[in-house]
C-alpha positions as CSV (number, residue, x, y, z in Angstrom):
1,M,116.1,152.3,94.0
2,K,118.7,150.3,92.2
3,E,118.9,146.5,92.4
4,I,121.2,144.9,95.0
5,H,123.6,143.5,92.4
6,Q,124.0,147.0,90.9
7,I,124.9,148.5,94.4
8,L,127.1,145.7,95.8
9,V,129.8,144.8,93.3
10,A,131.9,142.3,95.3
11,P,133.3,141.7,98.8
12,H,136.8,143.2,99.3
13,I,138.7,140.5,101.2
14,T,142.3,141.1,101.9
15,E,144.7,140.2,104.7
16,E,144.0,143.5,106.4
17,T,140.2,143.4,106.1
18,S,140.2,139.8,107.4
19,K,142.4,140.8,110.4
20,N,140.0,143.7,111.3
21,M,136.8,141.8,110.7
22,V,136.1,141.1,114.4
23,D,136.9,143.5,117.2
24,P,138.1,141.2,120.1
25,R,136.9,143.6,122.8
26,T,133.4,144.2,121.7
27,G,132.7,141.4,119.3
28,V,131.4,143.9,116.7
29,R,132.0,142.8,113.1
30,Q,133.1,145.0,110.2
31,Y,133.0,143.9,106.5
32,V,134.4,145.7,103.4
33,F,132.6,145.7,100.0
34,K,133.3,147.2,96.6
35,V,130.2,149.2,95.7
36,A,129.0,151.2,92.8
37,K,130.5,154.7,92.6
38,D,127.2,156.4,92.6
39,A,125.7,154.4,95.5
40,S,124.7,156.4,98.6
41,K,125.1,155.3,102.2
42,P,121.4,154.6,102.7
43,E,121.3,152.6,99.5
44,I,124.3,150.5,100.6
45,K,122.8,150.0,104.1
46,A,119.5,148.8,102.6
47,A,121.2,146.5,100.1
48,I,123.3,144.8,102.9
49,E,120.3,144.4,105.2
50,K,118.2,142.9,102.5
51,R,120.9,140.6,100.9
52,F,122.4,139.2,104.2
53,E,119.4,139.7,106.6
54,V,121.5,141.5,109.2
55,K,121.2,144.9,111.0
56,V,123.7,147.5,110.0
57,D,125.0,150.0,112.5
58,S,127.0,152.3,110.3
59,V,128.4,152.6,106.7
60,N,131.6,154.5,105.9
61,T,132.6,155.0,102.3
62,L,135.7,156.1,100.5
63,I,136.8,156.4,96.9
64,N,140.0,154.7,95.9
65,R,141.9,156.5,93.1
66,G,142.9,154.4,90.1
67,K,146.5,153.7,89.7
68,M,148.6,154.8,86.7
69,K,149.7,151.8,84.6
70,R,151.9,151.5,81.5
71,V,151.7,149.1,78.6
72,R,155.0,149.5,76.7
73,M,155.2,153.2,75.8
74,I,151.5,154.0,76.4
75,A,150.6,155.3,79.9
76,G,147.0,154.8,81.1
77,K,145.0,155.0,84.3
78,K,142.7,152.5,85.9
79,S,139.3,153.7,86.9
80,N,138.4,154.9,90.4
81,W,136.3,152.6,92.6
82,K,134.3,153.0,95.8
83,K,134.8,151.0,99.0
84,A,132.3,150.7,101.8
85,Y,133.1,149.7,105.4
86,I,130.0,148.0,106.9
87,T,129.8,147.8,110.7
88,L,127.1,145.5,112.0
89,K,125.3,145.8,115.3
90,A,126.5,143.7,118.2
91,G,125.7,140.0,117.9
92,Q,125.2,140.1,114.1
93,K,127.4,138.4,111.6
94,I,127.3,137.4,107.9
95,A,127.5,133.6,107.8
96,E,129.0,133.6,104.2
97,F,132.2,135.2,105.5
98,E,132.8,133.0,108.5
99,G,136.1,131.1,108.2
100,V,137.5,133.4,105.5
């Protein structure tokens, strides 16, 4: 198994992810992380549970396609990256992201 820092690249905090972080009806929390492209769902779940000491209910992943960019006359492409939506069990939360 890979190390935690090899699986979890960074939290992906945007206005949209902050708005959807807590479901007001159920209180279930969902967090978004950038992860390694070759990381599997069980590896991501184990890394989150070990790093933040919480219980993960589900992991959904998707691959964001890199955008086409130009520098003067040369066209290039940014690399693809993988995003993971982590849903915690009811009553669980990650203290580091409170107040974000």
